[in-house]
N, CA, C and O atoms as a GROMACS GRO file, in nm:
protein
  340
    1MET      N    1   1.424  -2.942 -12.165
    1MET     CA    2   1.310  -3.009 -12.128
    1MET      C    3   1.278  -3.123 -12.229
    1MET      O    4   1.292  -3.108 -12.351
    2LEU      N    5   1.239  -3.226 -12.176
    2LEU     CA    6   1.206  -3.348 -12.264
    2LEU      C    7   1.076  -3.316 -12.340
    2LEU      O    8   0.982  -3.257 -12.287
    3SER      N    9   1.078  -3.356 -12.459
    3SER     CA   10   0.956  -3.322 -12.542
    3SER      C   11   0.843  -3.408 -12.505
    3SER      O   12   0.729  -3.370 -12.532
    4ALA      N   13   0.862  -3.517 -12.447
    4ALA     CA   14   0.750  -3.622 -12.408
    4ALA      C   15   0.664  -3.542 -12.289
    4ALA      O   16   0.541  -3.547 -12.283
    5CYS      N   17   0.738  -3.478 -12.207
    5CYS     CA   18   0.680  -3.414 -12.083
    5CYS      C   19   0.579  -3.292 -12.134
    5CYS      O   20   0.472  -3.272 -12.076
    6THR      N   21   0.617  -3.220 -12.240
    6THR     CA   22   0.549  -3.115 -12.276
    6THR      C   23   0.436  -3.144 -12.357
    6THR      O   24   0.349  -3.057 -12.369
    7THR      N   25   0.424  -3.257 -12.415
    7THR     CA   26   0.301  -3.297 -12.509
    7THR      C   27   0.209  -3.394 -12.430
    7THR      O   28   0.093  -3.407 -12.471
    8SER      N   29   0.247  -3.457 -12.329
    8SER     CA   30   0.166  -3.555 -12.263
    8SER      C   31   0.050  -3.479 -12.180
    8SER      O   32   0.076  -3.381 -12.110
    9PRO      N   33  -0.071  -3.530 -12.192
    9PRO     CA   34  -0.172  -3.460 -12.113
    9PRO      C   35  -0.162  -3.484 -11.968
    9PRO      O   36  -0.123  -3.592 -11.923
   10THR      N   37  -0.196  -3.384 -11.895
   10THR     CA   38  -0.197  -3.385 -11.749
   10THR      C   39  -0.319  -3.448 -11.701
   10THR      O   40  -0.428  -3.400 -11.730
   11PRO      N   41  -0.308  -3.554 -11.630
   11PRO     CA   42  -0.435  -3.610 -11.573
   11PRO      C   43  -0.495  -3.528 -11.474
   11PRO      O   44  -0.423  -3.456 -11.405
   12GLU      N   45  -0.626  -3.530 -11.457
   12GLU     CA   46  -0.688  -3.444 -11.360
   12GLU      C   47  -0.662  -3.509 -11.218
   12GLU      O   48  -0.658  -3.630 -11.198
   13ARG      N   49  -0.648  -3.419 -11.130
   13ARG     CA   50  -0.614  -3.466 -10.992
   13ARG      C   51  -0.756  -3.483 -10.936
   13ARG      O   52  -0.856  -3.421 -10.972
   14PRO      N   53  -0.746  -3.578 -10.842
   14PRO     CA   54  -0.880  -3.616 -10.770
   14PRO      C   55  -0.919  -3.499 -10.680
   14PRO      O   56  -0.833  -3.431 -10.623
   15LYS      N   57  -1.049  -3.476 -10.668
   15LYS     CA   58  -1.096  -3.361 -10.583
   15LYS      C   59  -1.061  -3.403 -10.442
   15LYS      O   60  -1.057  -3.520 -10.404
   16ILE      N   61  -1.037  -3.302 -10.372
   16ILE     CA   62  -1.011  -3.339 -10.222
   16ILE      C   63  -1.134  -3.283 -10.149
   16ILE      O   64  -1.181  -3.171 -10.170
   17ALA      N   65  -1.183  -3.374 -10.062
   17ALA     CA   66  -1.304  -3.350  -9.989
   17ALA      C   67  -1.278  -3.243  -9.885
   17ALA      O   68  -1.165  -3.236  -9.836
   18ALA      N   69  -1.365  -3.168  -9.851
   18ALA     CA   70  -1.351  -3.063  -9.742
   18ALA      C   71  -1.345  -3.136  -9.609
   18ALA      O   72  -1.417  -3.234  -9.589
   19ASP      N   73  -1.261  -3.090  -9.517
   19ASP     CA   74  -1.256  -3.140  -9.388
   19ASP      C   75  -1.390  -3.130  -9.305
   19ASP      O   76  -1.455  -3.025  -9.310
   20PRO      N   77  -1.432  -3.235  -9.233
   20PRO     CA   78  -1.540  -3.212  -9.167
   20PRO      C   79  -1.543  -3.122  -9.053
   20PRO      O   80  -1.438  -3.110  -8.990
   21ILE      N   81  -1.647  -3.058  -9.016
   21ILE     CA   82  -1.638  -2.958  -8.909
   21ILE      C   83  -1.686  -3.028  -8.788
   21ILE      O   84  -1.793  -3.088  -8.781
   22VAL      N   85  -1.592  -3.014  -8.684
   22VAL     CA   86  -1.611  -3.082  -8.565
   22VAL      C   87  -1.637  -2.968  -8.448
   22VAL      O   88  -1.563  -2.872  -8.432
   23GLU      N   89  -1.741  -2.992  -8.377
   23GLU     CA   90  -1.763  -2.891  -8.267
   23GLU      C   91  -1.757  -2.960  -8.130
   23GLU      O   92  -1.809  -3.071  -8.116
   24ASN      N   93  -1.704  -2.906  -8.044
   24ASN     CA   94  -1.687  -2.960  -7.920
   24ASN      C   95  -1.753  -2.861  -7.814
   24ASN      O   96  -1.733  -2.740  -7.813
   25HIS      N   97  -1.836  -2.930  -7.722
   25HIS     CA   98  -1.895  -2.845  -7.627
   25HIS      C   99  -1.864  -2.915  -7.487
   25HIS      O  100  -1.886  -3.035  -7.470
   26THR      N  101  -1.814  -2.837  -7.394
   26THR     CA  102  -1.778  -2.884  -7.272
   26THR      C  103  -1.871  -2.832  -7.166
   26THR      O  104  -1.882  -2.710  -7.152
   27VAL      N  105  -1.942  -2.920  -7.088
   27VAL     CA  106  -2.022  -2.879  -6.982
   27VAL      C  107  -1.974  -2.921  -6.851
   27VAL      O  108  -1.953  -3.041  -6.834
   28THR      N  109  -1.952  -2.838  -6.755
   28THR     CA  110  -1.908  -2.872  -6.629
   28THR      C  111  -2.024  -2.862  -6.525
   28THR      O  112  -2.085  -2.757  -6.505
   29ARG      N  113  -2.050  -2.974  -6.463
   29ARG     CA  114  -2.160  -2.974  -6.363
   29ARG      C  115  -2.106  -3.016  -6.230
   29ARG      O  116  -2.037  -3.117  -6.219
   30VAL      N  117  -2.139  -2.934  -6.123
   30VAL     CA  118  -2.097  -2.963  -5.994
   30VAL      C  119  -2.209  -3.039  -5.922
   30VAL      O  120  -2.321  -2.991  -5.907
   31GLU      N  121  -2.174  -3.156  -5.881
   31GLU     CA  122  -2.274  -3.247  -5.809
   31GLU      C  123  -2.206  -3.287  -5.683
   31GLU      O  124  -2.084  -3.301  -5.674
   32CYS      N  125  -2.294  -3.305  -5.584
   32CYS     CA  126  -2.238  -3.353  -5.455
   32CYS      C  127  -2.270  -3.505  -5.443
   32CYS      O  128  -2.379  -3.553  -5.474
   33PRO      N  129  -2.164  -3.578  -5.394
   33PRO     CA  130  -2.193  -3.720  -5.377
   33PRO      C  131  -2.298  -3.750  -5.268
   33PRO      O  132  -2.325  -3.673  -5.176
   34ALA      N  133  -2.352  -3.867  -5.288
   34ALA     CA  134  -2.452  -3.910  -5.188
   34ALA      C  135  -2.420  -3.909  -5.041
   34ALA      O  136  -2.506  -3.896  -4.953
   35GLU      N  137  -2.290  -3.925  -5.019
   35GLU     CA  138  -2.243  -3.924  -4.887
   35GLU      C  139  -2.252  -3.790  -4.815
   35GLU      O  140  -2.261  -3.781  -4.692
   36VAL      N  141  -2.249  -3.689  -4.898
   36VAL     CA  142  -2.269  -3.544  -4.852
   36VAL      C  143  -2.403  -3.512  -4.831
   36VAL      O  144  -2.440  -3.461  -4.726
   37THR      N  145  -2.482  -3.541  -4.929
   37THR     CA  146  -2.625  -3.506  -4.928
   37THR      C  147  -2.717  -3.597  -4.842
   37THR      O  148  -2.832  -3.560  -4.817
   38ALA      N  149  -2.673  -3.710  -4.800
   38ALA     CA  150  -2.754  -3.806  -4.718
   38ALA      C  151  -2.766  -3.731  -4.588
   38ALA      O  152  -2.679  -3.658  -4.542
   39PRO      N  153  -2.898  -3.760  -4.530
   39PRO     CA  154  -2.921  -3.690  -4.388
   39PRO      C  155  -2.828  -3.754  -4.298
   39PRO      O  156  -2.797  -3.872  -4.309
   40THR      N  157  -2.781  -3.674  -4.205
   40THR     CA  158  -2.706  -3.723  -4.090
   40THR      C  159  -2.789  -3.783  -3.988
   40THR      O  160  -2.903  -3.742  -3.968
   41PRO      N  161  -2.734  -3.882  -3.920
   41PRO     CA  162  -2.813  -3.956  -3.813
   41PRO      C  163  -2.831  -3.850  -3.691
   41PRO      O  164  -2.753  -3.757  -3.667
   42GLY      N  165  -2.929  -3.876  -3.630
   42GLY     CA  166  -2.957  -3.804  -3.502
   42GLY      C  167  -2.851  -3.814  -3.388
   42GLY      O  168  -2.764  -3.902  -3.393
   43PRO      N  169  -2.858  -3.731  -3.294
   43PRO     CA  170  -2.746  -3.728  -3.194
   43PRO      C  171  -2.764  -3.868  -3.115
   43PRO      O  172  -2.874  -3.923  -3.114
   44VAL      N  173  -2.674  -3.913  -3.062
   44VAL     CA  174  -2.671  -4.038  -2.968
   44VAL      C  175  -2.712  -3.991  -2.839
   44VAL      O  176  -2.660  -3.892  -2.789
   45PRO      N  177  -2.809  -4.060  -2.780
   45PRO     CA  178  -2.843  -4.019  -2.659
   45PRO      C  179  -2.727  -4.041  -2.543
   45PRO      O  180  -2.639  -4.126  -2.555
   46ASP      N  181  -2.739  -3.960  -2.438
   46ASP     CA  182  -2.644  -3.960  -2.337
   46ASP      C  183  -2.642  -4.100  -2.273
   46ASP      O  184  -2.742  -4.172  -2.267
   47TYR      N  185  -2.523  -4.133  -2.226
   47TYR     CA  186  -2.516  -4.266  -2.149
   47TYR      C  187  -2.573  -4.255  -2.009
   47TYR      O  188  -2.530  -4.172  -1.928
   48ALA      N  189  -2.668  -4.337  -1.983
   48ALA     CA  190  -2.743  -4.334  -1.851
   48ALA      C  191  -2.717  -4.468  -1.765
   48ALA      O  192  -2.794  -4.500  -1.675
   49GLY      N  193  -2.614  -4.537  -1.796
   49GLY     CA  194  -2.580  -4.658  -1.729
   49GLY      C  195  -2.488  -4.637  -1.608
   49GLY      O  196  -2.472  -4.523  -1.564
   50PRO      N  197  -2.432  -4.735  -1.557
   50PRO     CA  198  -2.343  -4.713  -1.442
   50PRO      C  199  -2.218  -4.646  -1.473
   50PRO      O  200  -2.187  -4.628  -1.591
   51GLU      N  201  -2.142  -4.608  -1.377
   51GLU     CA  202  -2.017  -4.538  -1.413
   51GLU      C  203  -1.920  -4.624  -1.483
   51GLU      O  204  -1.906  -4.741  -1.446
   52VAL      N  205  -1.854  -4.576  -1.579
   52VAL     CA  206  -1.752  -4.650  -1.652
   52VAL      C  207  -1.622  -4.635  -1.589
   52VAL      O  208  -1.571  -4.524  -1.572
   53VAL      N  209  -1.562  -4.753  -1.552
   53VAL     CA  210  -1.438  -4.759  -1.491
   53VAL      C  211  -1.337  -4.813  -1.591
   53VAL      O  212  -1.346  -4.929  -1.633
   54ALA      N  213  -1.238  -4.725  -1.630
   54ALA     CA  214  -1.136  -4.767  -1.723
   54ALA      C  215  -1.012  -4.693  -1.693
   54ALA      O  216  -1.014  -4.592  -1.622
   55PRO      N  217  -0.894  -4.746  -1.749
   55PRO     CA  218  -0.776  -4.672  -1.729
   55PRO      C  219  -0.765  -4.533  -1.797
   55PRO      O  220  -0.832  -4.515  -1.898
   56PRO      N  221  -0.689  -4.437  -1.750
   56PRO     CA  222  -0.683  -4.314  -1.810
   56PRO      C  223  -0.656  -4.303  -1.968
   56PRO      O  224  -0.711  -4.218  -2.038
   57PRO      N  225  -0.568  -4.393  -2.013
   57PRO     CA  226  -0.530  -4.398  -2.153
   57PRO      C  227  -0.657  -4.436  -2.231
   57PRO      O  228  -0.661  -4.400  -2.349
   58TYR      N  229  -0.766  -4.505  -2.178
   58TYR     CA  230  -0.879  -4.530  -2.260
   58TYR      C  231  -0.965  -4.405  -2.269
   58TYR      O  232  -1.035  -4.392  -2.370
   59PHE      N  233  -0.968  -4.313  -2.175
   59PHE     CA  234  -1.043  -4.190  -2.173
   59PHE      C  235  -0.979  -4.092  -2.270
   59PHE      O  236  -1.046  -4.008  -2.331
   60VAL      N  237  -0.839  -4.103  -2.285
   60VAL     CA  238  -0.768  -4.015  -2.380
   60VAL      C  239  -0.811  -4.056  -2.517
   60VAL      O  240  -0.843  -3.970  -2.598
   61TRP      N  241  -0.814  -4.195  -2.549
   61TRP     CA  242  -0.848  -4.244  -2.680
   61TRP      C  243  -0.997  -4.209  -2.708
   61TRP      O  244  -1.027  -4.178  -2.823
   62LEU      N  245  -1.087  -4.213  -2.616
   62LEU     CA  246  -1.218  -4.186  -2.636
   62LEU      C  247  -1.244  -4.034  -2.662
   62LEU      O  248  -1.325  -3.993  -2.745
   63GLY      N  249  -1.170  -3.958  -2.584
   63GLY     CA  250  -1.174  -3.812  -2.639
   63GLY      C  251  -1.121  -3.773  -2.764
   63GLY      O  252  -1.170  -3.678  -2.825
   64ARG      N  253  -1.009  -3.850  -2.816
   64ARG     CA  254  -0.964  -3.831  -2.949
   64ARG      C  255  -1.069  -3.881  -3.060
   64ARG      O  256  -1.083  -3.826  -3.169
   65HIS      N  257  -1.137  -3.988  -3.019
   65HIS     CA  258  -1.238  -4.046  -3.106
   65HIS      C  259  -1.353  -3.958  -3.126
   65HIS      O  260  -1.398  -3.931  -3.237
   66LEU      N  261  -1.402  -3.912  -3.011
   66LEU     CA  262  -1.504  -3.803  -3.024
   66LEU      C  263  -1.468  -3.691  -3.087
   66LEU      O  264  -1.548  -3.644  -3.168
   67ALA      N  265  -1.354  -3.630  -3.067
   67ALA     CA  266  -1.306  -3.507  -3.143
   67ALA      C  267  -1.301  -3.536  -3.294
   67ALA      O  268  -1.345  -3.456  -3.376
   68ARG      N  269  -1.249  -3.648  -3.326
   68ARG     CA  270  -1.244  -3.686  -3.473
   68ARG      C  271  -1.376  -3.688  -3.544
   68ARG      O  272  -1.394  -3.638  -3.655
   69GLU      N  273  -1.475  -3.756  -3.466
   69GLU     CA  274  -1.603  -3.761  -3.513
   69GLU      C  275  -1.672  -3.623  -3.529
   69GLU      O  276  -1.738  -3.595  -3.629
   70ALA      N  277  -1.653  -3.543  -3.432
   70ALA     CA  278  -1.702  -3.403  -3.442
   70ALA      C  279  -1.638  -3.326  -3.565
   70ALA      O  280  -1.708  -3.251  -3.634
   71LEU      N  281  -1.502  -3.346  -3.588
   71LEU     CA  282  -1.438  -3.279  -3.698
   71LEU      C  283  -1.487  -3.325  -3.838
   71LEU      O  284  -1.493  -3.246  -3.932
   72LEU      N  285  -1.523  -3.457  -3.848
   72LEU     CA  286  -1.577  -3.518  -3.968
   72LEU      C  287  -1.720  -3.467  -3.991
   72LEU      O  288  -1.763  -3.447  -4.105
   73GLY      N  289  -1.787  -3.450  -3.889
   73GLY     CA  290  -1.926  -3.409  -3.891
   73GLY      C  291  -1.932  -3.262  -3.954
   73GLY      O  292  -2.012  -3.229  -4.042
   74ALA      N  293  -1.835  -3.177  -3.898
   74ALA     CA  294  -1.821  -3.035  -3.932
   74ALA      C  295  -1.778  -3.031  -4.083
   74ALA      O  296  -1.826  -2.944  -4.156
   75ARG      N  297  -1.696  -3.117  -4.128
   75ARG     CA  298  -1.656  -3.121  -4.273
   75ARG      C  299  -1.761  -3.158  -4.367
   75ARG      O  300  -1.775  -3.104  -4.477
   76ILE      N  301  -1.841  -3.257  -4.318
   76ILE     CA  302  -1.961  -3.297  -4.399
   76ILE      C  303  -2.066  -3.185  -4.414
   76ILE      O  304  -2.126  -3.168  -4.520
   77GLU      N  305  -2.088  -3.104  -4.297
   77GLU     CA  306  -2.175  -2.984  -4.297
   77GLU      C  307  -2.122  -2.881  -4.394
   77GLU      O  308  -2.195  -2.827  -4.476
   78ASP      N  309  -1.991  -2.855  -4.383
   78ASP     CA  310  -1.933  -2.748  -4.472
   78ASP      C  311  -1.951  -2.794  -4.619
   78ASP      O  312  -1.995  -2.714  -4.701
   79ALA      N  313  -1.918  -2.921  -4.655
   79ALA     CA  314  -1.942  -2.966  -4.786
   79ALA      C  315  -2.086  -2.952  -4.832
   79ALA      O  316  -2.113  -2.916  -4.946
   80ARG      N  317  -2.179  -2.982  -4.742
   80ARG     CA  318  -2.322  -2.988  -4.780
   80ARG      C  319  -2.351  -2.838  -4.818
   80ARG      O  320  -2.409  -2.817  -4.925
   81GLU      N  321  -2.314  -2.732  -4.738
   81GLU     CA  322  -2.343  -2.598  -4.759
   81GLU      C  323  -2.282  -2.544  -4.894
   81GLU      O  324  -2.335  -2.450  -4.951
   82SER      N  325  -2.171  -2.606  -4.942
   82SER     CA  326  -2.104  -2.557  -5.056
   82SER      C  327  -2.166  -2.628  -5.186
   82SER      O  328  -2.128  -2.598  -5.299
   83CYS      N  329  -2.266  -2.724  -5.162
   83CYS     CA  330  -2.310  -2.790  -5.285
   83CYS      C  331  -2.423  -2.706  -5.352
   83CYS      O  332  -2.499  -2.638  -5.282
   84PRO      N  333  -2.434  -2.711  -5.483
   84PRO     CA  334  -2.532  -2.633  -5.551
   84PRO      C  335  -2.676  -2.671  -5.499
   84PRO      O  336  -2.708  -2.784  -5.462
   85LYS      N  337  -2.753  -2.567  -5.501
   85LYS     CA  338  -2.892  -2.604  -5.448
   85LYS      C  339  -2.980  -2.639  -5.568
   85LYS      O  340  -3.097  -2.672  -5.550
   0.00000   0.00000   0.00000
């Protein structure tokens, strides 16, 4: 061993600061969007005008449109029922 190494003073090492303590809190909140909680419009009154004369494909389209509207209304009601009170 070198004699210089054995006799030289050892410098003090700098103090190491303790690691900061980090706390994480996760909060999960279930909220319903305004589209679900908004009141649904009232029913549309029945048509009381003259007879509608249209080709059969129009009535097929109208039936599909009304079925889709009923399905979407049922989905909104189901979503509204699953919202937290």
